[in-house]
C-alpha positions, 0 to 999 in steps of 0.5 A: 673780649679779644676785640675789646682788648685790641680796641683798648690796646696801648698802641691803638690808644697812642695812635688815636690820641696822636691823631686827636692832638692829645698832648701827652700822646704827642710827647710820648711820640716825640720821645719815641722818635728821639729814642729811635734816632739814638738807636739808628745813630748807635747802629751807624757808629757801631758799623763805622767803629767795626770798620775802623777796628778791622783796618790793619795797624801795619806798625804791629808787623815784624819780620820773624827774627828781624826788624819790626815795622814800627822801627821805621815809624813815620817813614811816610814823611821822611825826606827823599834821598833819590828815586829809582826804577828796577824790576818793573817798579818805580821807587822812592828812597827816603831816610830819617833826619839823622841819615839825611844829615849824614848824607849832607856831611859827605857820608859815605863818600868820605869813607865814614860809616853812617851813624847808628840810628840811621834809617832808610826806606825804599817804597816801591810802586807799580808804574802807570801812565798819568791819565792827563799826561800819558807821556809821564809815568807815575806811581800806581798801586804800592807793591812793597816797602823795604827798610834798612836800620843802622845799629853796629852792635845789634847787626854786627854780623851783617855790616852794622845794618839790618834789613826788612821787606814787607809786601803790600796787597792793594785789594785788602790794604794790608802788609805782610813780611816778605818770604822766600816765595817772593821776588826777590826772595827774603829770608826771615831775619835781619840779614835778608838784604846783606848778601846783595848789599855786599856789592857796595861794602865800600859805601857802607852797604848803601846803594843809593847816593844823595840826589843833588837838589 
């Protein structure tokens, strides 16, 4: 009985019919292939979707009691103010359109403060030698990014500016708020850069001038 059952099993009949050119079996086989293809495609999309969902949204970060990353959304496309090199890193200082307009109007050299809503970012990279032209030093992996946001009411006790610093980890492609354990140490509030920037109080607490171009 077991042998007869095996002989008459649906799978065996399907295979025999397919080998013999049975049209119904061929149609069933075709449907089976289509279903299998959809299953494989679904599995691939699920994996890709999982990777996408696991990627960090840096704009959800915020310095405790301080500035949120999202307050400088779009900084990647802001115009360059100038470049610099310090603490073994190279940097590009960029600013939003409102601050660029103020720079071009002569601020802060004319003694006026930047208008509220002015924002700037300083993006630091680890320097590397250009592979094709070793005489040139270019940005390597990112190290961190710093923000300054002008709001005279919100930051009245820190010169009208709020500061934030976010460290970057290239291995995981993630940012995190800087802490007192970092170099330089950063407090968990919007005043993390205030003490340093008092050196340029006469320039509305802004170190970087607008580079000639």
